[in-house]
C-alpha positions in Angstrom: 11.2 -23.5 16.5 8.8 -22.7 13.7 8.4 -20.2 11.0 5.7 -18.1 12.3 4.2 -16.4 9.2 4.8 -19.2 6.8 3.6 -22.0 9.2 0.4 -20.2 9.5 -0.3 -18.9 6.1 0.9 -21.7 3.9 2.0 -24.6 5.7 -1.6 -25.9 6.2 -2.5 -26.0 2.6 0.3 -28.4 1.7 -2.4 -30.9 0.4 -5.0 -28.6 -1.0 -6.0 -29.3 -4.2 -8.3 -26.3 -4.3 -7.9 -23.2 -6.6 -5.9 -20.3 -5.0 -4.8 -18.1 -7.8 -6.7 -17.5 -11.0 -4.9 -15.4 -13.5 -5.7 -13.2 -16.6 -4.4 -15.6 -19.0 -6.9 -18.4 -17.8 -4.2 -20.2 -15.7 -5.0 -21.5 -12.4 -2.5 -22.2 -9.4 -3.9 -24.5 -6.7 -2.7 -24.2 -3.2 -0.5 -27.5 -3.4 1.1 -26.3 -6.6 1.8 -22.8 -5.2 3.6 -24.1 -2.0 5.8 -26.2 -4.3 6.4 -23.1 -6.5 7.3 -20.9 -3.2 9.7 -23.7 -2.4 11.5 -23.6 -5.8 11.8 -20.0 -5.4 13.1 -20.3 -2.0 16.0 -22.4 -3.4 16.7 -20.2 -6.2 17.2 -17.3 -3.7 19.4 -19.6 -1.2 21.6 -20.4 -4.3 22.4 -16.7 -4.8 23.2 -16.2 -1.2 20.1 -15.1 0.6 20.1 -15.7 4.4 17.9 -15.1 7.2 17.3 -11.6 7.7 18.6 -10.6 4.4 16.7 -8.2 2.3 14.8 -9.4 -0.9 13.9 -6.3 -3.0 11.2 -6.7 -5.5 10.0 -4.3 -8.5 8.2 -6.7 -10.4 4.9 -7.4 -12.4 1.7 -8.9 -10.7 2.0 -12.5 -11.5 1.3 -15.8 -9.6 5.2 -16.0 -9.5 5.3 -12.7 -7.7 3.1 -14.0 -5.2 5.1 -17.2 -4.9 8.3 -15.1 -4.3 6.6 -13.3 -1.6 6.0 -16.8 0.2 9.5 -17.9 -0.8 11.0 -15.0 0.9 9.1 -15.9 4.3 10.1 -19.3 4.0 13.7 -18.7 3.5 13.6 -16.3 6.6 14.5 -13.3 4.6 12.9 -9.8 4.3 10.3 -8.8 1.6 10.6 -5.3 0.2 8.3 -4.9 -2.4 8.5 -1.6 -4.7 6.0 0.3 -6.7 6.7 -0.5 -10.4 6.3 3.0 -11.5 9.5 4.1 -9.5 12.1 5.6 -11.5 15.7 4.6 -11.4 16.6 7.4 -9.4 13.9 6.4 -6.5 14.9 2.8 -6.8 18.4 3.8 -6.1 17.4 5.4 -2.8 15.7 2.4 -1.6 18.6 0.0 -2.7 21.6 2.0 -0.9 19.0 2.5 2.2 18.2 -1.3 2.4 21.3 -2.8 1.1 19.3 -5.9 -0.3 20.9 -9.1 -1.0 19.0 -9.6 -4.2 17.2 -7.3 -6.6 14.3 -8.9 -8.4 12.7 -6.6 -11.4 10.9 -6.8 -14.6 13.1 -8.1 -17.8 12.6 -4.5 -19.4 14.1 -3.1 -16.3 17.1 -5.1 -16.3 19.5 -2.9 -18.2 19.1 0.1 -16.3 19.4 -1.7 -12.8 22.5 -3.7 -13.7 24.9 -1.0 -13.0 23.1 -0.3 -9.5 23.0 -3.8 -8.4 26.9 -4.1 -9.2 27.5 -1.0 -7.2 25.7 -2.4 -4.0 27.2 -6.0 -4.3 23.4 -7.5 -4.9 22.5 -10.1 -7.4 20.1 -9.1 -9.9 17.7 -11.5 -11.0 14.3 -10.8 -13.3 10.7 -11.9 -12.8 8.3 -11.2 -15.7 5.1 -12.0 -17.3 6.8 -14.1 -20.0 9.5 -15.5 -17.7 12.8 -14.3 -16.3 16.2 -15.6 -14.9 14.5 -15.9 -11.3 11.7 -18.1 -12.9 14.2 -20.2 -15.0 16.4 -21.0 -12.3 13.5 -22.0 -10.1 12.2 -24.2 -12.6 15.3 -26.6 -11.9 15.0 -26.5 -8.3 13.3 -29.1 -5.9 9.4 -28.9 -4.8 10.4 -28.7 -1.1 12.1 -26.4 1.1 13.5 -26.8 4.7 11.8 -23.9 6.1 14.1 -21.4 7.9 13.0 -21.0 11.7 11.3 -17.5 12.1 10.3 -16.1 15.7 7.4 -13.8 16.0 9.6 -10.9 16.2 11.8 -11.8 13.3 11.3 -9.2 10.4 9.1 -10.3 7.9 8.7 -7.5 5.6 10.4 -4.0 5.1 8.0 -1.2 3.5 8.9 2.3 2.6 6.7 5.0 3.5 7.6 8.6 3.0 7.4 11.5 5.4 6.8 15.3 4.9 10.2 15.8 5.3 13.2 13.9 4.1 13.4 10.8 2.2 11.3 7.6 2.6 11.4 5.4 5.8 11.6 1.7 6.0 8.8 0.3 8.2 9.9 -3.0 9.6 7.0 -5.5 10.0 7.5 -8.8 12.0 6.0 -12.1 11.6 3.7 -11.1 14.7 2.9 -8.0 13.0 1.5 -9.5 9.8 0.1 -12.5 11.2 -2.0 -11.1 14.0 -3.6 -8.4 11.8 -4.5 -11.1 9.1 -6.0 -13.4 11.7 -8.0 -10.5 13.1 -9.3 -9.4 9.7 -10.1 -13.1 8.3 -12.3 -13.4 11.4 -13.8 -9.7 11.3 -14.8 -10.0 7.7 -15.8 -13.8 8.0 -13.4 -14.9 5.2 -13.7 -18.5 4.3 -12.8 -21.1 1.7 -16.0 -20.4 -0.1 -15.1 -17.0 -1.2 -13.5 -15.6 -4.1 -11.8 -12.3 -3.9 -11.5 -10.0 -6.9 -8.0 -8.6 -6.6 -7.2 -5.8 -8.7 -5.2 -4.0 -6.2 -1.1 -3.5 -6.8 0.8 -6.0 -4.6 3.6 -3.7 -3.5 1.8 -2.2 -0.6 -0.1 -3.4 2.4 -3.3 -3.1 1.0 -3.0 -5.6 -1.8 0.0 -7.7 -0.3 -0.9 -8.5 3.3 -4.6 -7.5 3.5 -6.0 -9.3 0.5 -3.5 -12.2 0.0 -2.8 -12.9 3.6 -6.7 -13.1 4.7 -7.0 -15.1 1.7 -4.4 -17.3 2.4 -5.7 -18.0 6.2 -9.1 -18.6 4.7 -8.1 -20.7 2.0 -10.1 -18.5 -0.5 -9.9 -18.2 -4.0 -8.1 -15.1 -5.4 -8.8 -13.8 -9.1 -5.4 -12.1 -9.6 -6.1 -9.1 -12.1 -2.9 -7.4 -13.4 -4.9 -3.9 -12.9 -8.2 -2.4 -12.4 -10.2 -2.8 -15.7 -13.9 -1.9 -15.3 -15.0 -4.5 -17.9 -12.8 -7.3 -16.4 -14.4 -6.4 -13.0 -17.8 -6.4 -14.2 -17.3 -9.6 -16.1 -15.9 -11.1 -13.0 -18.3 -10.1 -10.3 -21.2 -12.5 -10.7 -18.6 -15.3 -9.9 -17.1 -13.5 -6.9 -18.0 -13.0 -3.4 -15.6 -10.1 -2.2 -13.8 -7.2 -3.6 -11.2 -5.2 -1.8 -10.4 -1.7 -3.4 -9.8 1.9 -3.1 -12.2 4.7 -3.6 -11.1 5.1 -7.3 -12.7 1.4 -7.7 -16.0 2.5 -6.8 -16.4 6.1 -8.1 -15.4 4.2 -11.8 -18.1 1.2 -11.4 -21.0 3.9 -10.4 -19.6 5.7 -13.6 -20.3 2.8 -15.7 -23.4 2.2 -17.5 -22.9 -1.6 -17.2 -22.8 -1.5 -13.5 -26.1 -2.8 -12.8 -27.4 -4.3 -9.2 -27.7 -7.9 -10.8 -23.9 -8.2 -11.1 -23.6 -8.1 -7.5 -26.1 -10.7 -6.3 -23.5 -12.7 -5.3 -21.3 -10.6 -3.7 -21.1 -10.6 0.1 -18.5 -8.0 0.9 -17.2 -5.0 -0.6 -14.2 -3.2 1.3 -12.6 0.2 0.7 -9.4 1.7 2.1 -6.1 3.6 1.6 -8.3 6.5 1.2 -11.0 8.2 2.4 -14.5 7.4 1.0 -16.5 10.0 0.1 -20.1 9.7 2.0 -21.8 10.6 -1.3 -20.2 7.5 -3.1 -21.2 5.5 0.0 -24.7 6.2 -0.4 -24.8 6.0 -4.3 -23.3 2.6 -3.9 -26.0 1.5 -1.7 -28.6 3.1 -3.9 -27.2 1.1 -6.9 -26.6 -2.1 -5.4 -28.0 -2.8 -1.9 -24.6 -3.2 -0.9 -23.0 -1.1 1.8 -19.5 -0.4 1.4 -17.2 -1.5 4.3 -14.6 1.0 4.9 -11.4 0.6 7.3 -8.5 2.3 8.5 -4.8 1.4 8.3 -1.3 2.4 7.7 1.9 0.9 6.4 3.2 1.0 10.0 0.2 -0.4 11.5 -1.4 -2.6 9.1 -5.2 -2.5 9.8 -6.4 -0.3 12.7 -10.3 0.0 12.8 -12.9 -1.4 10.5 -16.7 -0.8 10.0 -18.6 -4.0 11.4 -19.3 -6.8 9.1 -22.6 -7.3 11.2 -23.9 -4.0 12.1 -24.3 -0.6 11.1 -21.6 0.9 8.5 -21.5 4.6 8.7 -20.7 6.6 5.9 -17.6 8.9 6.5 -16.4 6.9 9.3 -13.9 4.1 9.6 -15.3 2.1 12.4 -14.1 0.6 15.4 -10.6 -0.2 16.7 -10.0 -4.1 15.5 -9.6 -6.9 18.6 -6.4 -6.5 19.8 -5.7 -3.2 18.8 -5.8 0.1 21.2 -7.3 3.5 19.6 -6.3 6.9 21.4 -7.6 10.4 20.6 -4.5 12.5 22.0 -3.7 16.3 22.5 -0.8 16.4 19.9 1.3 18.7 22.4 1.0 16.8 25.3 0.1 13.3 24.3 -2.7 13.2 27.2 -5.8 11.3 26.3 -9.1 13.4 25.0 -12.6 12.5 25.9 -15.0 11.2 23.0 -16.1 14.1 20.8 -12.8 16.0 20.5 -10.6 16.1 17.8 -7.0 14.8 18.4 -4.0 13.1 17.4 -4.8 9.0 16.5 -2.2 6.9 18.4 -2.5 3.2 18.0 -1.0 0.1 20.0 -1.1 -3.6 19.5 0.7 -6.7 17.8 0.0 -5.2 14.5 2.1 -1.9 15.3 5.6 -1.9 13.5 9.1 -2.4 15.1 10.5 1.0 13.9 11.8 2.6 11.1 15.0 1.1 9.1 18.4 2.8 10.0 16.5 5.9 11.8 16.3 5.3 15.4 15.7 9.2 16.0 12.6 9.1 13.7 11.3 5.9 15.2 11.8 7.7 19.0 9.7 10.4 17.4 6.7 8.6 16.4 6.8 5.6 18.5 6.4 6.0 22.3 8.0 3.9 24.5 4.4 2.9 25.9 3.9 1.3 22.4 1.6 3.6 20.9 2.4 5.0 17.4 1.8 8.3 16.5 0.1 8.1 13.0 -0.1 11.8 12.3 -3.8 11.6 11.3 -6.4 13.8 13.3 -9.4 12.0 14.2 -12.4 12.2 16.4 -14.3 9.3 18.2 -18.1 9.2 19.4 -19.3 8.1 22.7 -19.2 4.1 21.8 -15.5 4.5 19.9 -16.7 4.7 16.3 -13.6 6.6 14.7 -13.9 9.3 12.1 -10.9 10.6 10.2 -10.9 14.6 10.1 -7.8 15.6 8.7 -4.1 14.9 8.5 -1.5 16.9 10.5 1.3 16.4 8.1 0.7 17.4 4.5 0.3 13.9 3.2 -1.8 13.9 -0.3 -3.6 10.6 -1.1 -4.7 10.3 -5.1 -5.9 6.9 -6.2 -4.9 5.2 -2.8 -1.4 6.2 -3.3 0.6 8.0 -0.9 2.1 11.3 -2.1 4.6 13.6 0.1 4.7 17.4 -1.3 8.5 17.7 -0.1 9.6 14.8 -2.4 7.8 16.8 -5.3 8.9 20.1 -4.2 12.8 19.0 -4.1 12.3 18.1 -7.8 10.7 21.2 -8.6 13.3 23.6 -6.9 16.0 21.9 -8.7 14.8 23.1 -12.1 16.4 26.1 -13.9 13.9 28.8 -13.8 12.1 27.8 -10.7 12.6 30.0 -7.6 10.5 28.0 -5.4 7.2 25.8 -5.3 4.7 24.3 -3.0 2.9 21.1 -3.6 -0.6 20.3 -2.3 -3.4 18.5 -2.7 -7.1 19.3 -4.1 -10.2 17.2 -3.8 -10.7 15.1 -6.7 -14.2 13.1 -7.3 -12.2 10.1 -9.0 -8.7 9.9 -7.1 -9.9 11.4 -3.8 -6.9 14.2 -4.4 -5.1 15.5 -6.9 -1.7 16.8 -6.9 -1.3 20.7 -7.5 2.1 22.6 -7.8 2.4 26.4 -7.2 5.3 27.5 -8.9 7.2 30.8 -8.7 9.3 31.3 -11.6 12.6 33.2 -11.6 12.4 33.7 -15.7 9.7 35.6 -17.3 8.6 32.8 -19.8 9.1 29.4 -17.8 8.5 26.6 -20.0 5.8 24.1 -18.1 5.9 21.5 -20.8 9.9 21.3 -20.2 9.1 21.2 -16.3 6.7 18.4 -16.9 9.2 16.4 -18.9 11.9 16.9 -16.3 9.6 16.0 -13.2 8.7 12.9 -15.5 12.2 11.8 -15.6 12.4 11.9 -11.7 9.3 11.2 -10.1 6.5 8.3 -10.6 3.5 9.4 -12.8 1.1 9.2 -9.9 3.1 11.7 -7.9 3.7 14.3 -10.7 1.6 17.6 -10.5 -1.8 17.3 -12.7 -1.9 21.2 -12.6 0.8 23.7 -12.4 -0.3 27.7 -10.6 2.3 30.1 -11.7 2.7 32.7 -8.9 4.6 35.7 -8.3 5.0 34.7 -4.6 3.8 32.2 -2.2 1.4 33.2 0.5 3.3 32.9 3.9 2.2 33.8 7.5 4.0 36.2 9.7 6.3 33.7 11.0 7.5 32.9 7.0 5.8 29.7 6.8 3.8 28.8 3.2 -0.1 28.9 3.9 -1.0 25.6 2.0 -4.5 26.3 3.4 -4.8 29.3 1.3 -3.2 27.5 -1.5 -5.9 24.9 -1.3 -8.7 27.1 -1.1 -7.5 29.3 -4.1 -7.0 26.1 -6.4 -9.9 23.9 -5.4 -11.4 23.0 -8.5 -8.4 22.7 -10.3 -8.2 18.7 -10.1 -7.5 17.2 -13.6 -8.0 13.4 -14.6 -4.5 11.5 -14.8 
């Protein structure tokens, strides 16, 4: 029995001396060196008790060793669980208690605050940082070869948490088959090859930066310019030597806003990809006018990996997310009955294929609600297909806010606000923002006459990652409600459109 994901993504490069990763500090890691480093990491994980099926929770900086840790976790037959580096201790505590990882890997800067949590859950705490950590020190002394643990196509490879509009975050269970099938399709669809150099400025704790960017690069044998974060000057410096950029809409709006972003910088580029949030049609048009390149927009979710893509060869239509990828079925259905709707009618987007996850961790009822017995997953998005199958996203059936490529769920923020003394109730919603796509706004009904908003911001900052924190607070005497008592967020959005502020 083989290890499906490792044997397809990584093993073929065992003797490959070409460059895989180029880092901000000027260092470079060949494919062969990367495989040896992953083996050392796998030994270090096993030495602290990691076995097949165990969760390895990672909240660490974006480094070549963090990428190697992902490969090591797969090679050891364990389940990789990456977390946003911006999550607070309270947020991390939920994930740890829910997933019950055997190992927690964090930045050395977070070691002190996570020590008690790890001990409480019986997990081993290791550190991984830009300048080194306990995991790296342990790995340095290990052999550079590891006996790969067998894993079949239905073995879990990753557990990625995605929130719902009600309740806490849900852990999407992704198998070796889910990840590999999608990576293989995307690599072929986008014509990724060993000649490519990918500009990677995305975080590696979610599907886009981790599975879409890295897995396709691994299959193709491409070079990855691993950038710690999106920096406009660094991106512009690297463009002439690169061929592919995968980003969120914010990347493109910021490039367009830069006087130094000129057409000649993109002469070597063959593909600009955008996802994780809707790309405004104006951005699509302006980018083409500036560079002569049409951005390729695609559509995916944590639970499904990538679902659709505009064509590589063919018309890329602004405001659409293209066609269902090979091996993936997309259906537009009546949200009440589940019946398929004809082309041109707006309905619920459902998807089925080898890319679709296996369900939510420890949530069988939620799994049953969203994953049909026939294999179709109800995405919660609303869309419409034209007569030849091209898909457009027209809205969301849930109150999800997408800002800067991050998913933000209003109820989580509302729960924090409603616990603050002096606040009677709140409603959180998104409004359009030219740079981030959407900005978070909180309508608050005070229970005191002089609510201190600075104090509210401070308390929210202690509970939530910065990208979730409201950028504007609107004090109201009462929230607008319909006859059934439901808060009318559409009314709030209309009333507060234009209040978006930068982070």
